[in-house]
C-alpha positions as CSV (number, residue, x, y, z in Angstrom):
1,M,92.2,86.2,121.0
2,N,92.1,82.5,120.4
3,S,91.0,81.3,124.4
4,R,90.0,77.9,123.6
5,P,92.6,75.2,125.2
6,S,95.8,74.6,123.0
7,D,95.1,71.0,123.1
8,T,92.3,70.8,121.0
9,I,90.9,71.2,117.3
10,A,89.1,74.2,117.8
11,F,92.3,76.3,119.2
12,Y,94.4,75.4,116.1
13,I,91.8,76.1,113.1
14,E,91.2,79.6,114.9
15,T,94.5,80.1,114.9
16,V,94.8,79.8,111.1
17,L,91.6,81.5,111.1
18,D,93.4,84.5,112.7
19,L,96.1,84.5,110.6
20,Q,93.7,85.4,107.9
21,L,95.1,84.5,104.9
22,I,91.8,84.9,102.7
23,D,92.1,88.7,103.0
24,T,96.1,88.4,102.9
25,F,96.3,86.9,99.4
26,S,92.9,87.9,97.8
27,N,94.0,91.7,98.7
28,K,97.3,91.5,97.3
29,T,99.1,91.9,93.7
30,F,101.0,88.6,92.8
31,D,104.6,89.5,94.2
32,Q,102.7,90.6,97.1
33,A,101.4,87.3,97.3
34,V,104.4,85.4,96.5
35,F,105.9,87.3,100.0
36,S,103.3,86.2,101.8
37,M,104.1,83.0,100.9
38,T,107.6,83.6,103.2
39,D,106.3,85.2,106.1
40,K,107.0,83.5,109.0
41,Q,103.4,84.5,110.9
42,N,101.6,82.6,108.0
43,I,103.8,79.3,108.4
44,N,103.9,79.3,111.9
45,G,100.3,79.3,111.9
46,V,100.2,76.6,109.3
47,Q,102.4,74.5,111.1
48,T,100.3,74.6,114.4
49,L,97.6,73.2,112.2
50,L,99.0,70.7,110.7
51,S,101.1,69.1,114.0
52,C,97.6,68.7,115.6
53,L,95.9,67.2,112.1
54,K,98.6,64.9,112.8
55,K,98.0,64.5,116.5
56,H,94.4,63.8,116.3
57,T,93.0,62.3,112.7
58,S,93.7,59.0,111.8
59,V,94.5,59.8,108.6
60,E,98.0,59.9,107.4
61,L,98.7,63.6,106.4
62,L,100.4,64.1,102.9
63,I,100.3,67.9,102.8
64,Q,103.2,70.3,103.4
65,T,103.4,73.7,105.3
66,R,104.2,75.4,101.9
67,E,101.3,73.5,100.1
68,F,99.1,74.4,102.3
69,L,99.8,78.2,101.5
70,S,100.3,77.2,97.6
71,I,96.1,76.5,98.4
72,Y,95.6,80.4,98.7
73,M,98.1,80.9,96.1
74,I,96.3,78.8,93.5
75,C,92.8,79.9,94.7
76,F,93.1,84.0,93.9
77,F,96.2,83.7,91.3
78,H,95.0,80.4,89.7
79,N,95.5,81.9,85.5
80,D,99.0,83.4,86.8
81,I,100.1,80.1,88.3
82,L,98.1,77.3,86.3
83,S,96.7,79.1,82.7
84,T,93.9,80.9,81.6
85,K,92.9,77.9,79.2
86,K,93.8,75.1,81.9
87,N,93.9,71.5,81.3
88,E,92.1,68.5,83.7
89,T,94.4,68.3,86.0
90,E,94.7,72.3,86.6
91,E,90.7,72.7,86.4
92,L,90.8,69.5,89.0
93,L,93.9,71.9,91.1
94,Y,91.7,74.8,91.3
95,E,88.6,73.7,92.4
96,K,90.0,71.9,95.0
97,C,91.6,74.9,95.9
98,K,88.8,77.0,95.9
99,E,87.3,74.2,97.9
100,L,89.7,74.2,100.7
101,V,90.2,78.0,101.2
102,Y,86.4,78.6,102.0
103,Y,85.9,74.8,103.4
104,I,86.6,76.0,107.5
105,P,85.1,79.6,107.2
106,E,81.8,78.4,106.0
107,Y,81.4,75.9,108.6
108,V,82.4,77.9,111.4
109,S,79.0,80.1,109.8
110,N,77.2,77.3,109.5
111,N,77.7,75.6,112.7
112,D,77.8,76.9,116.6
113,T,81.1,74.9,117.7
114,L,84.2,73.6,116.1
115,E,84.0,70.7,118.5
116,D,82.4,68.5,116.3
117,F,84.5,69.4,113.0
118,D,85.3,65.7,111.0
119,I,89.1,66.1,110.7
120,D,89.6,63.4,108.8
121,I,87.3,64.2,106.7
122,Y,89.0,67.5,105.9
123,T,92.9,65.9,106.2
124,K,91.8,63.8,103.2
125,K,90.4,66.7,101.7
126,L,93.9,68.2,102.2
127,N,96.0,65.3,101.0
128,T,93.7,65.2,97.9
129,F,95.1,68.4,97.0
130,S,98.4,67.4,97.7
131,V,97.9,64.3,95.6
132,L,97.2,66.5,92.6
133,F,99.8,69.4,93.2
134,S,102.2,66.5,92.6
135,M,101.1,65.6,89.7
136,W,100.1,68.7,88.7
137,K,104.0,70.0,89.1
138,K,105.4,66.3,87.6
139,K,103.5,66.7,84.7
140,D,104.6,70.4,84.1
141,K,107.8,70.5,85.1
142,E,109.3,70.5,81.5
143,S,107.4,73.7,80.2
144,Q,107.9,75.1,83.7
145,K,111.6,74.9,82.9
146,K,111.4,75.7,78.9
147,I,109.2,79.3,80.3
148,Y,111.4,80.4,83.1
149,L,114.6,79.9,80.9
150,S,113.0,81.8,77.8
151,L,111.8,84.0,80.1
152,Y,114.9,84.6,81.7
153,L,116.7,85.3,78.7
154,D,114.0,87.7,77.3
155,Y,114.6,89.9,80.3
156,T,117.9,89.6,79.6
157,D,117.7,90.6,76.6
158,E,115.6,93.6,77.6
159,I,117.9,95.2,79.9
160,E,120.8,95.3,77.5
161,T,118.4,97.0,75.0
162,F,117.0,99.3,78.5
163,T,120.3,100.1,79.7
164,Q,122.3,101.2,76.0
165,K,118.3,103.5,75.3
166,A,119.3,104.8,78.9
167,N,123.5,105.3,78.3
168,D,122.4,106.7,74.7
169,I,120.7,110.2,76.1
170,N,123.3,110.1,78.9
171,K,120.5,109.1,81.6
172,F,121.3,106.2,83.3
173,E,120.9,107.5,86.9
174,Y,117.4,108.5,86.0
175,Y,116.4,105.8,84.4
176,K,118.0,103.2,87.2
177,Q,114.6,102.9,89.2
178,Y,113.1,101.3,86.3
179,L,116.3,99.0,84.6
180,Q,116.1,97.5,88.9
181,Q,113.2,96.0,88.0
182,L,113.5,94.6,85.2
183,L,116.9,92.8,87.5
184,D,114.9,92.1,90.2
185,M,112.0,90.2,88.2
186,R,115.1,88.1,86.5
187,D,116.7,87.0,89.6
188,K,113.5,86.0,90.7
189,I,112.9,83.7,87.6
190,K,116.3,82.7,88.0
191,N,115.4,81.8,91.5
192,C,112.3,79.7,90.5
193,L,114.2,78.1,88.0
194,I,116.6,77.0,90.3
195,Q,114.5,75.5,92.8
196,L,112.2,73.6,90.0
197,V,115.7,72.0,88.4
198,G,118.5,72.4,91.1
199,Q,121.6,74.9,90.9
200,Q,124.0,71.4,88.6
201,E,120.8,71.4,86.0
202,Y,120.4,74.9,85.9
203,D,123.8,75.7,85.3
204,I,124.2,73.2,82.3
205,L,120.8,75.1,80.5
206,E,122.5,77.9,81.1
207,T,125.5,77.4,79.7
208,D,123.7,75.5,76.3
209,G,121.8,78.9,75.8
210,L,118.8,78.3,74.7
211,H,116.8,80.5,73.0
212,P,113.9,82.7,73.9
213,I,110.3,81.3,73.1
214,G,109.4,85.2,72.9
215,I,107.3,85.5,76.4
216,F,108.5,88.5,76.7
217,T,105.5,90.1,74.5
218,K,104.8,93.2,72.1
219,N,103.1,94.3,75.5
220,S,105.6,93.8,77.4
221,K,108.0,95.4,74.9
222,H,105.7,98.5,74.6
223,L,105.7,99.1,78.8
224,I,109.4,99.1,79.2
225,E,108.9,101.6,75.9
226,N,105.9,103.6,78.4
227,Y,108.9,103.7,80.9
228,L,111.3,105.4,78.8
229,I,109.1,108.0,77.7
230,E,107.5,108.9,81.0
231,A,110.9,108.6,82.6
232,Y,111.8,111.8,79.6
233,W,109.2,113.7,80.6
234,N,109.6,113.9,83.9
235,I,113.6,115.2,83.3
236,F,111.8,117.4,80.7
237,K,109.1,118.9,83.0
238,T,112.1,118.9,86.4
239,N,114.0,120.6,83.7
240,I,112.6,124.0,83.8
241,Q,112.9,124.9,87.4
242,N,111.5,128.7,88.0
243,K,111.9,129.9,84.3
244,T,115.5,128.5,84.1
245,I,116.9,126.0,81.4
246,Q,118.8,123.1,83.9
247,D,120.3,121.4,81.2
248,T,120.5,123.0,77.8
249,N,121.1,119.9,76.1
250,I,117.8,118.5,76.7
251,I,116.1,121.9,75.2
252,T,118.4,121.4,72.3
253,K,117.7,117.8,71.9
254,L,114.3,118.4,71.4
255,G,114.3,120.7,68.4
256,V,116.5,118.0,66.7
257,T,113.6,115.3,67.5
258,V,110.9,117.7,66.2
259,K,113.2,118.3,62.9
260,H,113.8,114.2,62.5
261,Y,110.1,114.0,62.4
262,F,109.2,117.0,59.8
263,T,112.3,114.9,57.7
264,H,110.6,112.1,58.4
265,I,107.3,113.0,57.2
266,Y,108.4,115.4,54.1
267,K,111.4,114.0,52.8
268,K,112.5,115.8,50.1
269,N,110.7,119.0,50.0
270,E,113.8,120.9,50.8
271,D,111.9,124.1,50.6
272,K,109.4,123.2,53.6
273,L,111.6,121.3,55.5
274,Q,114.1,124.8,55.7
275,K,111.5,126.9,56.9
276,L,110.4,124.3,59.2
277,Y,114.1,123.8,60.3
278,N,114.4,128.1,60.8
279,K,111.5,128.2,62.8
280,I,112.3,125.2,65.3
281,D,116.1,127.2,65.7
282,F,114.3,130.2,66.4
283,I,111.9,128.5,69.0
284,I,114.6,126.3,70.6
285,D,117.7,129.7,70.5
286,K,114.4,131.3,72.6
287,I,113.9,128.7,74.9
288,L,117.5,128.9,76.0
289,Q,118.0,132.3,75.8
290,T,115.0,133.9,78.0
291,Q,112.8,133.8,80.7
292,N,109.4,133.7,79.1
293,V,110.4,129.5,79.1
294,E,106.8,128.7,78.6
295,D,105.5,131.2,75.8
296,Y,108.3,129.7,73.0
297,I,107.0,125.6,74.2
298,I,104.0,127.2,73.5
299,D,105.1,128.0,70.5
300,L,106.3,125.1,69.2
301,I,102.9,123.3,70.3
302,Y,101.4,125.6,67.6
303,L,104.0,124.8,65.0
304,L,103.5,121.1,65.7
305,Y,99.8,122.1,65.7
306,N,99.1,123.6,62.4
307,E,101.7,120.9,60.8
308,L,99.4,118.3,62.2
309,I,95.9,119.9,60.9
310,F,98.0,120.4,57.5
311,I,99.7,116.1,57.7
312,Q,96.1,115.1,58.6
313,P,93.3,117.7,58.9
314,T,90.9,114.9,60.4
315,H,93.1,113.6,63.0
316,S,91.0,112.5,66.0
317,I,93.9,114.2,68.3
318,L,92.8,118.0,67.1
319,S,89.6,118.5,69.1
320,K,91.9,117.3,72.0
321,V,95.0,119.3,71.7
322,E,92.5,122.7,70.9
323,E,90.7,121.6,73.8
324,K,94.0,121.8,76.0
325,L,95.6,125.3,74.3
326,E,92.1,126.7,75.6
327,N,93.1,125.7,78.9
328,I,96.2,126.6,79.8
329,D,97.2,127.5,83.4
330,T,100.5,125.8,84.1
331,I,104.3,125.3,82.4
332,D,102.8,121.3,83.6
333,D,99.8,122.1,81.2
334,S,102.0,123.1,77.4
335,I,104.0,120.5,79.0
336,Y,101.3,118.0,79.2
337,I,100.1,119.3,75.2
338,L,103.7,119.3,74.4
339,K,104.0,115.5,75.3
340,I,100.4,114.4,73.4
341,L,102.0,115.7,69.9
342,M,105.5,114.2,70.2
343,K,104.0,111.2,70.9
344,E,101.7,111.5,67.8
345,Y,104.5,112.7,65.5
346,N,106.9,109.7,66.6
347,T,104.1,107.2,65.1
348,Y,105.1,108.6,61.6
349,V,108.4,108.1,62.0
350,I,107.7,104.0,63.3
351,S,104.2,103.4,61.1
């Protein structure tokens, strides 16, 4: 607790130190850190420091409250805010942020009192950052505008695709949480763009319908696909409660999917396909009609496993499946193995 007289520079510096801004920004995700930029306690603490600097320094103070908090954002999230391959201005900006973040803590650790703290030097350093920050924003505004717009359009495209996939399997409500993450991110991007260019220019940009430049990468798209896959298997697991099938359509579609895999692999080998179809139909019917659900899921696993041996006998996944097959204790174990095999078979379809 700060017990110094409230009219001293030491009081205000300790007030900011009490905010623990380094911990606040360094121990959070990027989204959490952005939220900290609007935290009233952080804003009020910085405002008290800047007010004191204006009162005690002989140097005109240029920096604003949110600019001050941006120092911490850039220091700890420089690759997100600037770029991984920084130009000269970005590198200078990043180095200045690192200096300012640790300037007061290092002074405190090396000195017994704050009364001798040179606020003019500190204010000049803050002003240097403010000028660099303004230079970077002006120079980078056009590229930021293009990136924000492209991100917004790409997220819109992914939201439409994701919604269609969810509706196709009649599980929109289950996928709703994942869809909401995309919607929230798109709203954040939209707000950033509006803050950058203003509402009027944003409306013009949106109306022009500029084409995305591919900011939504293959890795991002792969992440969305993984959401769908994990959501499906969560649905599958919860669908089997007390050895009773809650939704028969999920089991039926599982059989259809397995048939689709083999159809793609064996193509015109009709005799082979018919034998596999008969086995799949038998197993699916048993899963739907019996209380021994787990036994017949294991039968399906062995069907997939044995065919994979035939298709690719040296596949590295076989040893992993064999090890898991020897240690099946619960229905969760069976579903886990089934998921591994289905994921592998899917590669034959999309390759």
